[in-house]
PyMOL Python script that loads the backbone (N, CA, C, O; Angstrom):
from pymol import cmd

cmd.read_pdbstr("""\
ATOM      1  N   UNK A   1      -0.217 -31.633  13.774  1.00  0.00           N
ATOM      2  CA  UNK A   1       0.318 -30.328  13.438  1.00  0.00           C
ATOM      3  C   UNK A   1      -0.845 -29.446  12.976  1.00  0.00           C
ATOM      4  O   UNK A   1      -1.628 -29.837  12.110  1.00  0.00           O
ATOM      5  N   UNK A   2      -0.945 -28.263  13.559  1.00  0.00           N
ATOM      6  CA  UNK A   2      -2.008 -27.321  13.212  1.00  0.00           C
ATOM      7  C   UNK A   2      -1.385 -26.015  12.744  1.00  0.00           C
ATOM      8  O   UNK A   2      -0.404 -25.544  13.319  1.00  0.00           O
ATOM      9  N   UNK A   3      -1.957 -25.440  11.704  1.00  0.00           N
ATOM     10  CA  UNK A   3      -1.456 -24.195  11.152  1.00  0.00           C
ATOM     11  C   UNK A   3      -2.443 -23.068  11.408  1.00  0.00           C
ATOM     12  O   UNK A   3      -3.649 -23.293  11.515  1.00  0.00           O
ATOM     13  N   UNK A   4      -1.912 -21.844  11.506  1.00  0.00           N
ATOM     14  CA  UNK A   4      -2.745 -20.660  11.656  1.00  0.00           C
ATOM     15  C   UNK A   4      -2.473 -19.739  10.472  1.00  0.00           C
ATOM     16  O   UNK A   4      -1.323 -19.525  10.087  1.00  0.00           O
ATOM     17  N   UNK A   5      -3.545 -19.201   9.904  1.00  0.00           N
ATOM     18  CA  UNK A   5      -3.447 -18.292   8.768  1.00  0.00           C
ATOM     19  C   UNK A   5      -3.007 -16.924   9.286  1.00  0.00           C
ATOM     20  O   UNK A   5      -3.652 -16.352  10.165  1.00  0.00           O
ATOM     21  N   UNK A   6      -1.905 -16.399   8.740  1.00  0.00           N
ATOM     22  CA  UNK A   6      -1.413 -15.086   9.160  1.00  0.00           C
ATOM     23  C   UNK A   6      -1.598 -14.045   8.063  1.00  0.00           C
ATOM     24  O   UNK A   6      -0.973 -12.984   8.090  1.00  0.00           O
ATOM     25  N   UNK A   7      -2.457 -14.353   7.105  1.00  0.00           N
ATOM     26  CA  UNK A   7      -2.784 -13.406   6.045  1.00  0.00           C
ATOM     27  C   UNK A   7      -2.221 -13.794   4.700  1.00  0.00           C
ATOM     28  O   UNK A   7      -1.136 -14.368   4.611  1.00  0.00           O
ATOM     29  N   UNK A   8      -2.962 -13.479   3.652  1.00  0.00           N
ATOM     30  CA  UNK A   8      -2.567 -13.730   2.260  1.00  0.00           C
ATOM     31  C   UNK A   8      -2.241 -15.192   2.000  1.00  0.00           C
ATOM     32  O   UNK A   8      -1.397 -15.492   1.155  1.00  0.00           O
ATOM     33  N   UNK A   9      -2.887 -16.098   2.702  1.00  0.00           N
ATOM     34  CA  UNK A   9      -2.666 -17.527   2.506  1.00  0.00           C
ATOM     35  C   UNK A   9      -1.391 -18.049   3.145  1.00  0.00           C
ATOM     36  O   UNK A   9      -1.035 -19.211   2.946  1.00  0.00           O
ATOM     37  N   UNK A  10      -0.701 -17.220   3.903  1.00  0.00           N
ATOM     38  CA  UNK A  10       0.506 -17.661   4.597  1.00  0.00           C
ATOM     39  C   UNK A  10       0.118 -18.339   5.904  1.00  0.00           C
ATOM     40  O   UNK A  10      -0.763 -17.865   6.622  1.00  0.00           O
ATOM     41  N   UNK A  11       0.778 -19.445   6.205  1.00  0.00           N
ATOM     42  CA  UNK A  11       0.458 -20.234   7.380  1.00  0.00           C
ATOM     43  C   UNK A  11       1.694 -20.436   8.245  1.00  0.00           C
ATOM     44  O   UNK A  11       2.813 -20.545   7.744  1.00  0.00           O
ATOM     45  N   UNK A  12       1.465 -20.485   9.559  1.00  0.00           N
ATOM     46  CA  UNK A  12       2.540 -20.759  10.519  1.00  0.00           C
ATOM     47  C   UNK A  12       2.089 -21.936  11.374  1.00  0.00           C
ATOM     48  O   UNK A  12       0.925 -22.020  11.765  1.00  0.00           O
ATOM     49  N   UNK A  13       3.017 -22.842  11.658  1.00  0.00           N
ATOM     50  CA  UNK A  13       2.728 -23.976  12.528  1.00  0.00           C
ATOM     51  C   UNK A  13       2.444 -23.443  13.936  1.00  0.00           C
ATOM     52  O   UNK A  13       3.335 -22.891  14.580  1.00  0.00           O
ATOM     53  N   UNK A  14       1.224 -23.605  14.405  1.00  0.00           N
ATOM     54  CA  UNK A  14       0.837 -23.038  15.699  1.00  0.00           C
ATOM     55  C   UNK A  14       1.569 -23.694  16.868  1.00  0.00           C
ATOM     56  O   UNK A  14       1.694 -23.087  17.932  1.00  0.00           O
ATOM     57  N   UNK A  15       2.048 -24.909  16.690  1.00  0.00           N
ATOM     58  CA  UNK A  15       2.796 -25.592  17.752  1.00  0.00           C
ATOM     59  C   UNK A  15       4.158 -24.954  17.989  1.00  0.00           C
ATOM     60  O   UNK A  15       4.752 -25.147  19.050  1.00  0.00           O
ATOM     61  N   UNK A  16       4.659 -24.201  17.022  1.00  0.00           N
ATOM     62  CA  UNK A  16       5.997 -23.607  17.120  1.00  0.00           C
ATOM     63  C   UNK A  16       5.984 -22.163  17.616  1.00  0.00           C
ATOM     64  O   UNK A  16       7.043 -21.594  17.881  1.00  0.00           O
ATOM     65  N   UNK A  17       4.796 -21.561  17.745  1.00  0.00           N
ATOM     66  CA  UNK A  17       4.701 -20.167  18.161  1.00  0.00           C
ATOM     67  C   UNK A  17       4.971 -20.042  19.662  1.00  0.00           C
ATOM     68  O   UNK A  17       4.356 -20.729  20.478  1.00  0.00           O
ATOM     69  N   UNK A  18       5.906 -19.148  20.006  1.00  0.00           N
ATOM     70  CA  UNK A  18       6.187 -18.846  21.406  1.00  0.00           C
ATOM     71  C   UNK A  18       5.379 -17.632  21.840  1.00  0.00           C
ATOM     72  O   UNK A  18       4.744 -17.642  22.894  1.00  0.00           O
ATOM     73  N   UNK A  19       5.408 -16.584  21.019  1.00  0.00           N
ATOM     74  CA  UNK A  19       4.702 -15.360  21.381  1.00  0.00           C
ATOM     75  C   UNK A  19       4.275 -14.584  20.139  1.00  0.00           C
ATOM     76  O   UNK A  19       4.839 -14.740  19.056  1.00  0.00           O
ATOM     77  N   UNK A  20       3.264 -13.746  20.332  1.00  0.00           N
ATOM     78  CA  UNK A  20       2.795 -12.824  19.297  1.00  0.00           C
ATOM     79  C   UNK A  20       2.756 -11.449  19.955  1.00  0.00           C
ATOM     80  O   UNK A  20       2.034 -11.242  20.930  1.00  0.00           O
ATOM     81  N   UNK A  21       3.531 -10.517  19.424  1.00  0.00           N
ATOM     82  CA  UNK A  21       3.658  -9.208  20.054  1.00  0.00           C
ATOM     83  C   UNK A  21       3.477  -8.084  19.034  1.00  0.00           C
ATOM     84  O   UNK A  21       3.542  -8.300  17.823  1.00  0.00           O
ATOM     85  N   UNK A  22       3.251  -6.897  19.550  1.00  0.00           N
ATOM     86  CA  UNK A  22       3.172  -5.693  18.738  1.00  0.00           C
ATOM     87  C   UNK A  22       4.593  -5.255  18.377  1.00  0.00           C
ATOM     88  O   UNK A  22       5.510  -5.440  19.177  1.00  0.00           O
ATOM     89  N   UNK A  23       4.794  -4.682  17.194  1.00  0.00           N
ATOM     90  CA  UNK A  23       6.144  -4.310  16.753  1.00  0.00           C
ATOM     91  C   UNK A  23       6.616  -2.939  17.236  1.00  0.00           C
ATOM     92  O   UNK A  23       7.669  -2.472  16.800  1.00  0.00           O
ATOM     93  N   UNK A  24       5.879  -2.291  18.111  1.00  0.00           N
ATOM     94  CA  UNK A  24       6.143  -0.894  18.443  1.00  0.00           C
ATOM     95  C   UNK A  24       7.259  -0.642  19.445  1.00  0.00           C
ATOM     96  O   UNK A  24       7.851   0.437  19.430  1.00  0.00           O
ATOM     97  N   UNK A  25       7.566  -1.588  20.306  1.00  0.00           N
ATOM     98  CA  UNK A  25       8.562  -1.334  21.348  1.00  0.00           C
ATOM     99  C   UNK A  25       9.989  -1.451  20.812  1.00  0.00           C
ATOM    100  O   UNK A  25      10.248  -2.163  19.842  1.00  0.00           O
ATOM    101  N   UNK A  26      10.900  -0.742  21.459  1.00  0.00           N
ATOM    102  CA  UNK A  26      12.304  -0.761  21.049  1.00  0.00           C
ATOM    103  C   UNK A  26      12.917  -2.170  21.117  1.00  0.00           C
ATOM    104  O   UNK A  26      13.655  -2.541  20.204  1.00  0.00           O
ATOM    105  N   UNK A  27      12.642  -2.966  22.158  1.00  0.00           N
ATOM    106  CA  UNK A  27      13.217  -4.319  22.189  1.00  0.00           C
ATOM    107  C   UNK A  27      12.754  -5.200  21.021  1.00  0.00           C
ATOM    108  O   UNK A  27      13.534  -5.993  20.495  1.00  0.00           O
ATOM    109  N   UNK A  28      11.503  -5.063  20.623  1.00  0.00           N
ATOM    110  CA  UNK A  28      11.000  -5.851  19.499  1.00  0.00           C
ATOM    111  C   UNK A  28      11.619  -5.359  18.194  1.00  0.00           C
ATOM    112  O   UNK A  28      11.937  -6.164  17.318  1.00  0.00           O
ATOM    113  N   UNK A  29      11.791  -4.060  18.059  1.00  0.00           N
ATOM    114  CA  UNK A  29      12.458  -3.519  16.870  1.00  0.00           C
ATOM    115  C   UNK A  29      13.889  -4.053  16.772  1.00  0.00           C
ATOM    116  O   UNK A  29      14.357  -4.370  15.679  1.00  0.00           O
ATOM    117  N   UNK A  30      14.587  -4.153  17.908  1.00  0.00           N
ATOM    118  CA  UNK A  30      15.932  -4.734  17.912  1.00  0.00           C
ATOM    119  C   UNK A  30      15.892  -6.213  17.566  1.00  0.00           C
ATOM    120  O   UNK A  30      16.769  -6.711  16.860  1.00  0.00           O
ATOM    121  N   UNK A  31      14.883  -6.914  18.055  1.00  0.00           N
ATOM    122  CA  UNK A  31      14.722  -8.339  17.738  1.00  0.00           C
ATOM    123  C   UNK A  31      14.518  -8.537  16.238  1.00  0.00           C
ATOM    124  O   UNK A  31      15.084  -9.454  15.642  1.00  0.00           O
ATOM    125  N   UNK A  32      13.711  -7.676  15.637  1.00  0.00           N
ATOM    126  CA  UNK A  32      13.470  -7.755  14.189  1.00  0.00           C
ATOM    127  C   UNK A  32      14.770  -7.504  13.427  1.00  0.00           C
ATOM    128  O   UNK A  32      15.093  -8.243  12.497  1.00  0.00           O
ATOM    129  N   UNK A  33      15.513  -6.472  13.811  1.00  0.00           N
ATOM    130  CA  UNK A  33      16.775  -6.154  13.138  1.00  0.00           C
ATOM    131  C   UNK A  33      17.783  -7.289  13.290  1.00  0.00           C
ATOM    132  O   UNK A  33      18.484  -7.634  12.338  1.00  0.00           O
ATOM    133  N   UNK A  34      17.855  -7.864  14.480  1.00  0.00           N
ATOM    134  CA  UNK A  34      18.762  -8.987  14.728  1.00  0.00           C
ATOM    135  C   UNK A  34      18.386 -10.198  13.873  1.00  0.00           C
ATOM    136  O   UNK A  34      19.257 -10.867  13.318  1.00  0.00           O
ATOM    137  N   UNK A  35      17.080 -10.475  13.771  1.00  0.00           N
ATOM    138  CA  UNK A  35      16.617 -11.593  12.944  1.00  0.00           C
ATOM    139  C   UNK A  35      16.950 -11.373  11.482  1.00  0.00           C
ATOM    140  O   UNK A  35      17.311 -12.310  10.769  1.00  0.00           O
ATOM    141  N   UNK A  36      16.828 -10.129  11.038  1.00  0.00           N
ATOM    142  CA  UNK A  36      17.163  -9.799   9.650  1.00  0.00           C
ATOM    143  C   UNK A  36      18.644 -10.060   9.377  1.00  0.00           C
ATOM    144  O   UNK A  36      19.008 -10.616   8.341  1.00  0.00           O
ATOM    145  N   UNK A  37      19.488  -9.649  10.321  1.00  0.00           N
ATOM    146  CA  UNK A  37      20.937  -9.851  10.157  1.00  0.00           C
ATOM    147  C   UNK A  37      21.318 -11.333  10.189  1.00  0.00           C
ATOM    148  O   UNK A  37      22.281 -11.741   9.541  1.00  0.00           O
ATOM    149  N   UNK A  38      20.562 -12.135  10.942  1.00  0.00           N
ATOM    150  CA  UNK A  38      20.848 -13.572  11.043  1.00  0.00           C
ATOM    151  C   UNK A  38      20.103 -14.387   9.988  1.00  0.00           C
ATOM    152  O   UNK A  38      20.198 -15.614   9.974  1.00  0.00           O
ATOM    153  N   UNK A  39      19.369 -13.721   9.113  1.00  0.00           N
ATOM    154  CA  UNK A  39      18.592 -14.356   8.041  1.00  0.00           C
ATOM    155  C   UNK A  39      17.530 -15.318   8.554  1.00  0.00           C
ATOM    156  O   UNK A  39      17.301 -16.372   7.962  1.00  0.00           O
ATOM    157  N   UNK A  40      16.884 -14.953   9.654  1.00  0.00           N
ATOM    158  CA  UNK A  40      15.784 -15.753  10.177  1.00  0.00           C
ATOM    159  C   UNK A  40      14.490 -14.940  10.244  1.00  0.00           C
ATOM    160  O   UNK A  40      13.545 -15.319  10.935  1.00  0.00           O
ATOM    161  N   UNK A  41      14.458 -13.814   9.515  1.00  0.00           N
ATOM    162  CA  UNK A  41      13.265 -12.966   9.463  1.00  0.00           C
ATOM    163  C   UNK A  41      12.409 -13.392   8.277  1.00  0.00           C
ATOM    164  O   UNK A  41      12.908 -13.549   7.163  1.00  0.00           O
ATOM    165  N   UNK A  42      11.119 -13.577   8.527  1.00  0.00           N
ATOM    166  CA  UNK A  42      10.168 -13.916   7.471  1.00  0.00           C
ATOM    167  C   UNK A  42       9.143 -12.796   7.414  1.00  0.00           C
ATOM    168  O   UNK A  42       8.390 -12.588   8.365  1.00  0.00           O
ATOM    169  N   UNK A  43       9.112 -12.075   6.301  1.00  0.00           N
ATOM    170  CA  UNK A  43       8.200 -10.951   6.127  1.00  0.00           C
ATOM    171  C   UNK A  43       6.983 -11.417   5.336  1.00  0.00           C
ATOM    172  O   UNK A  43       7.065 -11.629   4.126  1.00  0.00           O
ATOM    173  N   UNK A  44       5.862 -11.576   6.022  1.00  0.00           N
ATOM    174  CA  UNK A  44       4.621 -12.021   5.385  1.00  0.00           C
ATOM    175  C   UNK A  44       3.615 -10.880   5.306  1.00  0.00           C
ATOM    176  O   UNK A  44       2.408 -11.120   5.288  1.00  0.00           O
ATOM    177  N   UNK A  45       4.100  -9.637   5.259  1.00  0.00           N
ATOM    178  CA  UNK A  45       3.213  -8.472   5.249  1.00  0.00           C
ATOM    179  C   UNK A  45       2.715  -8.101   3.860  1.00  0.00           C
ATOM    180  O   UNK A  45       1.754  -7.342   3.737  1.00  0.00           O
ATOM    181  N   UNK A  46       3.342  -8.613   2.820  1.00  0.00           N
ATOM    182  CA  UNK A  46       2.987  -8.272   1.444  1.00  0.00           C
ATOM    183  C   UNK A  46       3.030  -6.759   1.221  1.00  0.00           C
ATOM    184  O   UNK A  46       2.212  -6.210   0.482  1.00  0.00           O
ATOM    185  N   UNK A  47       3.990  -6.091   1.867  1.00  0.00           N
ATOM    186  CA  UNK A  47       4.168  -4.662   1.688  1.00  0.00           C
ATOM    187  C   UNK A  47       3.304  -3.790   2.575  1.00  0.00           C
ATOM    188  O   UNK A  47       3.394  -2.564   2.511  1.00  0.00           O
ATOM    189  N   UNK A  48       2.478  -4.391   3.391  1.00  0.00           N
ATOM    190  CA  UNK A  48       1.632  -3.610   4.300  1.00  0.00           C
ATOM    191  C   UNK A  48       2.361  -3.338   5.611  1.00  0.00           C
ATOM    192  O   UNK A  48       3.435  -3.884   5.862  1.00  0.00           O
ATOM    193  N   UNK A  49       1.769  -2.495   6.435  1.00  0.00           N
ATOM    194  CA  UNK A  49       2.359  -2.150   7.717  1.00  0.00           C
ATOM    195  C   UNK A  49       2.391  -3.374   8.636  1.00  0.00           C
ATOM    196  O   UNK A  49       1.409  -4.112   8.725  1.00  0.00           O
ATOM    197  N   UNK A  50       3.519  -3.589   9.317  1.00  0.00           N
ATOM    198  CA  UNK A  50       3.646  -4.685  10.269  1.00  0.00           C
ATOM    199  C   UNK A  50       2.844  -4.352  11.520  1.00  0.00           C
ATOM    200  O   UNK A  50       3.074  -3.323  12.155  1.00  0.00           O
ATOM    201  N   UNK A  51       1.905  -5.222  11.872  1.00  0.00           N
ATOM    202  CA  UNK A  51       1.074  -5.009  13.051  1.00  0.00           C
ATOM    203  C   UNK A  51       1.303  -6.065  14.125  1.00  0.00           C
ATOM    204  O   UNK A  51       0.909  -5.882  15.277  1.00  0.00           O
ATOM    205  N   UNK A  52       1.945  -7.180  13.743  1.00  0.00           N
ATOM    206  CA  UNK A  52       2.238  -8.225  14.729  1.00  0.00           C
ATOM    207  C   UNK A  52       3.540  -8.908  14.366  1.00  0.00           C
ATOM    208  O   UNK A  52       3.888  -9.042  13.193  1.00  0.00           O
ATOM    209  N   UNK A  53       4.251  -9.335  15.393  1.00  0.00           N
ATOM    210  CA  UNK A  53       5.506 -10.061  15.234  1.00  0.00           C
ATOM    211  C   UNK A  53       5.335 -11.397  15.944  1.00  0.00           C
ATOM    212  O   UNK A  53       5.001 -11.446  17.127  1.00  0.00           O
ATOM    213  N   UNK A  54       5.568 -12.478  15.207  1.00  0.00           N
ATOM    214  CA  UNK A  54       5.457 -13.824  15.761  1.00  0.00           C
ATOM    215  C   UNK A  54       6.864 -14.360  15.955  1.00  0.00           C
ATOM    216  O   UNK A  54       7.676 -14.345  15.030  1.00  0.00           O
ATOM    217  N   UNK A  55       7.147 -14.829  17.153  1.00  0.00           N
ATOM    218  CA  UNK A  55       8.447 -15.421  17.444  1.00  0.00           C
ATOM    219  C   UNK A  55       8.231 -16.909  17.675  1.00  0.00           C
ATOM    220  O   UNK A  55       7.365 -17.305  18.455  1.00  0.00           O
ATOM    221  N   UNK A  56       9.025 -17.733  16.989  1.00  0.00           N
ATOM    222  CA  UNK A  56       8.855 -19.178  17.061  1.00  0.00           C
ATOM    223  C   UNK A  56       9.945 -19.823  17.916  1.00  0.00           C
ATOM    224  O   UNK A  56      10.943 -19.191  18.263  1.00  0.00           O
ATOM    225  N   UNK A  57       9.728 -21.089  18.243  1.00  0.00           N
ATOM    226  CA  UNK A  57      10.699 -21.813  19.053  1.00  0.00           C
ATOM    227  C   UNK A  57      11.987 -22.119  18.286  1.00  0.00           C
ATOM    228  O   UNK A  57      12.994 -22.487  18.891  1.00  0.00           O
ATOM    229  N   UNK A  58      11.961 -21.972  16.974  1.00  0.00           N
ATOM    230  CA  UNK A  58      13.172 -22.158  16.165  1.00  0.00           C
ATOM    231  C   UNK A  58      13.930 -20.845  15.996  1.00  0.00           C
ATOM    232  O   UNK A  58      14.884 -20.765  15.223  1.00  0.00           O
ATOM    233  N   UNK A  59      13.500 -19.822  16.723  1.00  0.00           N
ATOM    234  CA  UNK A  59      14.113 -18.492  16.726  1.00  0.00           C
ATOM    235  C   UNK A  59      13.859 -17.709  15.439  1.00  0.00           C
ATOM    236  O   UNK A  59      14.543 -16.722  15.170  1.00  0.00           O
ATOM    237  N   UNK A  60      12.889 -18.138  14.651  1.00  0.00           N
ATOM    238  CA  UNK A  60      12.477 -17.369  13.486  1.00  0.00           C
ATOM    239  C   UNK A  60      11.540 -16.262  13.946  1.00  0.00           C
ATOM    240  O   UNK A  60      10.810 -16.413  14.925  1.00  0.00           O
ATOM    241  N   UNK A  61      11.573 -15.143  13.221  1.00  0.00           N
ATOM    242  CA  UNK A  61      10.713 -13.998  13.513  1.00  0.00           C
ATOM    243  C   UNK A  61       9.864 -13.762  12.269  1.00  0.00           C
ATOM    244  O   UNK A  61      10.388 -13.558  11.174  1.00  0.00           O
ATOM    245  N   UNK A  62       8.549 -13.792  12.453  1.00  0.00           N
ATOM    246  CA  UNK A  62       7.612 -13.655  11.344  1.00  0.00           C
ATOM    247  C   UNK A  62       6.846 -12.347  11.506  1.00  0.00           C
ATOM    248  O   UNK A  62       6.263 -12.084  12.558  1.00  0.00           O
ATOM    249  N   UNK A  63       6.851 -11.532  10.455  1.00  0.00           N
ATOM    250  CA  UNK A  63       6.110 -10.267  10.454  1.00  0.00           C
ATOM    251  C   UNK A  63       4.810 -10.458   9.695  1.00  0.00           C
ATOM    252  O   UNK A  63       4.792 -11.079   8.631  1.00  0.00           O
ATOM    253  N   UNK A  64       3.723  -9.929  10.236  1.00  0.00           N
ATOM    254  CA  UNK A  64       2.435 -10.010   9.572  1.00  0.00           C
ATOM    255  C   UNK A  64       1.676  -8.701   9.736  1.00  0.00           C
ATOM    256  O   UNK A  64       1.933  -7.940  10.669  1.00  0.00           O
ATOM    257  N   UNK A  65       0.744  -8.443   8.832  1.00  0.00           N
ATOM    258  CA  UNK A  65      -0.031  -7.208   8.893  1.00  0.00           C
ATOM    259  C   UNK A  65      -1.261  -7.360   9.782  1.00  0.00           C
ATOM    260  O   UNK A  65      -1.945  -6.375  10.059  1.00  0.00           O
ATOM    261  N   UNK A  66      -1.551  -8.576  10.232  1.00  0.00           N
ATOM    262  CA  UNK A  66      -2.697  -8.795  11.107  1.00  0.00           C
ATOM    263  C   UNK A  66      -2.394  -8.338  12.532  1.00  0.00           C
ATOM    264  O   UNK A  66      -1.241  -8.346  12.962  1.00  0.00           O
ATOM    265  N   UNK A  67      -3.432  -7.942  13.254  1.00  0.00           N
ATOM    266  CA  UNK A  67      -3.294  -7.556  14.655  1.00  0.00           C
ATOM    267  C   UNK A  67      -2.997  -8.797  15.501  1.00  0.00           C
ATOM    268  O   UNK A  67      -3.464  -9.886  15.168  1.00  0.00           O
ATOM    269  N   UNK A  68      -2.231  -8.656  16.587  1.00  0.00           N
ATOM    270  CA  UNK A  68      -1.972  -9.807  17.463  1.00  0.00           C
ATOM    271  C   UNK A  68      -3.269 -10.468  17.960  1.00  0.00           C
ATOM    272  O   UNK A  68      -3.335 -11.692  18.073  1.00  0.00           O
ATOM    273  N   UNK A  69      -4.293  -9.663  18.254  1.00  0.00           N
ATOM    274  CA  UNK A  69      -5.562 -10.206  18.734  1.00  0.00           C
ATOM    275  C   UNK A  69      -6.239 -11.076  17.684  1.00  0.00           C
ATOM    276  O   UNK A  69      -6.882 -12.073  18.016  1.00  0.00           O
ATOM    277  N   UNK A  70      -6.094 -10.699  16.419  1.00  0.00           N
ATOM    278  CA  UNK A  70      -6.680 -11.477  15.329  1.00  0.00           C
ATOM    279  C   UNK A  70      -6.018 -12.842  15.237  1.00  0.00           C
ATOM    280  O   UNK A  70      -6.694 -13.860  15.088  1.00  0.00           O
ATOM    281  N   UNK A  71      -4.708 -12.858  15.325  1.00  0.00           N
ATOM    282  CA  UNK A  71      -3.971 -14.130  15.254  1.00  0.00           C
ATOM    283  C   UNK A  71      -4.305 -14.994  16.461  1.00  0.00           C
ATOM    284  O   UNK A  71      -4.501 -16.202  16.328  1.00  0.00           O
ATOM    285  N   UNK A  72      -4.371 -14.376  17.641  1.00  0.00           N
ATOM    286  CA  UNK A  72      -4.717 -15.123  18.856  1.00  0.00           C
ATOM    287  C   UNK A  72      -6.114 -15.732  18.729  1.00  0.00           C
ATOM    288  O   UNK A  72      -6.341 -16.869  19.142  1.00  0.00           O
ATOM    289  N   UNK A  73      -7.033 -14.980  18.164  1.00  0.00           N
ATOM    290  CA  UNK A  73      -8.375 -15.502  17.943  1.00  0.00           C
ATOM    291  C   UNK A  73      -8.380 -16.688  17.005  1.00  0.00           C
ATOM    292  O   UNK A  73      -9.127 -17.645  17.210  1.00  0.00           O
ATOM    293  N   UNK A  74      -7.557 -16.630  15.982  1.00  0.00           N
ATOM    294  CA  UNK A  74      -7.459 -17.747  15.045  1.00  0.00           C
ATOM    295  C   UNK A  74      -6.832 -18.964  15.708  1.00  0.00           C
ATOM    296  O   UNK A  74      -7.214 -20.098  15.422  1.00  0.00           O
ATOM    297  N   UNK A  75      -5.878 -18.730  16.587  1.00  0.00           N
ATOM    298  CA  UNK A  75      -5.267 -19.843  17.317  1.00  0.00           C
ATOM    299  C   UNK A  75      -6.284 -20.525  18.228  1.00  0.00           C
ATOM    300  O   UNK A  75      -6.267 -21.746  18.387  1.00  0.00           O
ATOM    301  N   UNK A  76      -7.165 -19.728  18.822  1.00  0.00           N
ATOM    302  CA  UNK A  76      -8.183 -20.267  19.715  1.00  0.00           C
ATOM    303  C   UNK A  76      -9.381 -20.816  18.949  1.00  0.00           C
ATOM    304  O   UNK A  76     -10.255 -21.457  19.531  1.00  0.00           O
ATOM    305  N   UNK A  77      -9.417 -20.563  17.646  1.00  0.00           N
ATOM    306  CA  UNK A  77     -10.513 -21.065  16.826  1.00  0.00           C
ATOM    307  C   UNK A  77     -11.762 -20.220  16.884  1.00  0.00           C
ATOM    308  O   UNK A  77     -12.834 -20.684  16.497  1.00  0.00           O
ATOM    309  N   UNK A  78     -11.654 -18.970  17.366  1.00  0.00           N
ATOM    310  CA  UNK A  78     -12.830 -18.121  17.469  1.00  0.00           C
ATOM    311  C   UNK A  78     -13.068 -17.286  16.224  1.00  0.00           C
ATOM    312  O   UNK A  78     -14.107 -16.636  16.107  1.00  0.00           O
ATOM    313  N   UNK A  79     -12.114 -17.292  15.283  1.00  0.00           N
ATOM    314  CA  UNK A  79     -12.299 -16.550  14.036  1.00  0.00           C
ATOM    315  C   UNK A  79     -12.274 -17.509  12.869  1.00  0.00           C
ATOM    316  O   UNK A  79     -11.750 -18.619  12.969  1.00  0.00           O
ATOM    317  N   UNK A  80     -12.842 -17.073  11.767  1.00  0.00           N
ATOM    318  CA  UNK A  80     -12.878 -17.850  10.543  1.00  0.00           C
ATOM    319  C   UNK A  80     -11.477 -18.169  10.063  1.00  0.00           C
ATOM    320  O   UNK A  80     -10.700 -17.254   9.790  1.00  0.00           O
ATOM    321  N   UNK A  81     -11.134 -19.439   9.952  1.00  0.00           N
ATOM    322  CA  UNK A  81      -9.791 -19.861   9.553  1.00  0.00           C
ATOM    323  C   UNK A  81      -9.469 -19.478   8.118  1.00  0.00           C
ATOM    324  O   UNK A  81      -8.300 -19.458   7.735  1.00  0.00           O
ATOM    325  N   UNK A  82     -10.489 -19.174   7.313  1.00  0.00           N
ATOM    326  CA  UNK A  82     -10.230 -18.802   5.926  1.00  0.00           C
ATOM    327  C   UNK A  82      -9.650 -17.405   5.813  1.00  0.00           C
ATOM    328  O   UNK A  82      -9.131 -17.038   4.759  1.00  0.00           O
ATOM    329  N   UNK A  83      -9.726 -16.629   6.863  1.00  0.00           N
ATOM    330  CA  UNK A  83      -9.101 -15.317   6.846  1.00  0.00           C
ATOM    331  C   UNK A  83     -10.045 -14.154   6.864  1.00  0.00           C
ATOM    332  O   UNK A  83      -9.643 -13.043   7.211  1.00  0.00           O
ATOM    333  N   UNK A  84     -11.294 -14.369   6.501  1.00  0.00           N
ATOM    334  CA  UNK A  84     -12.265 -13.278   6.538  1.00  0.00           C
ATOM    335  C   UNK A  84     -11.878 -12.122   5.645  1.00  0.00           C
ATOM    336  O   UNK A  84     -11.203 -12.319   4.635  1.00  0.00           O
ATOM    337  N   UNK A  85     -12.292 -10.923   5.998  1.00  0.00           N
ATOM    338  CA  UNK A  85     -12.056  -9.736   5.179  1.00  0.00           C
ATOM    339  C   UNK A  85     -10.699  -9.110   5.415  1.00  0.00           C
ATOM    340  O   UNK A  85     -10.272  -8.277   4.615  1.00  0.00           O
ATOM    341  N   UNK A  86     -10.005  -9.472   6.473  1.00  0.00           N
ATOM    342  CA  UNK A  86      -8.774  -8.785   6.823  1.00  0.00           C
ATOM    343  C   UNK A  86      -7.571  -9.254   5.998  1.00  0.00           C
ATOM    344  O   UNK A  86      -6.493  -8.669   6.099  1.00  0.00           O
ATOM    345  N   UNK A  87      -7.740 -10.287   5.196  1.00  0.00           N
ATOM    346  CA  UNK A  87      -6.633 -10.815   4.408  1.00  0.00           C
ATOM    347  C   UNK A  87      -6.297  -9.979   3.184  1.00  0.00           C
ATOM    348  O   UNK A  87      -5.223 -10.152   2.608  1.00  0.00           O
ATOM    349  N   UNK A  88      -7.163  -9.098   2.776  1.00  0.00           N
ATOM    350  CA  UNK A  88      -6.871  -8.197   1.658  1.00  0.00           C
ATOM    351  C   UNK A  88      -6.833  -8.899   0.382  1.00  0.00           C
ATOM    352  O   UNK A  88      -6.599  -8.280  -0.656  1.00  0.00           O
TER     353      UNK A  88
END
""", "prot")
cmd.dss("prot")
cmd.show_as("cartoon", "prot")
cmd.util.cbc("prot")
cmd.orient("prot")
């Protein structure tokens, strides 16, 4: 089992991630609202602007302030796993 840092020391099991998307499109906004209503939304933004939405195979939706490219880089191991400067 491998975890990826999604900011502020929050970790997600990388084996469970289906997709990482930007929150700007209407379908993703509906997905977020639906997850909130079903109580499967996890907000890991710490009050910051949502920049990426992670959807897992368990149908959980995770919001993070990191860019999708940053998370993808961490999944591939090309960025510092400790979080670097973007963790705030």
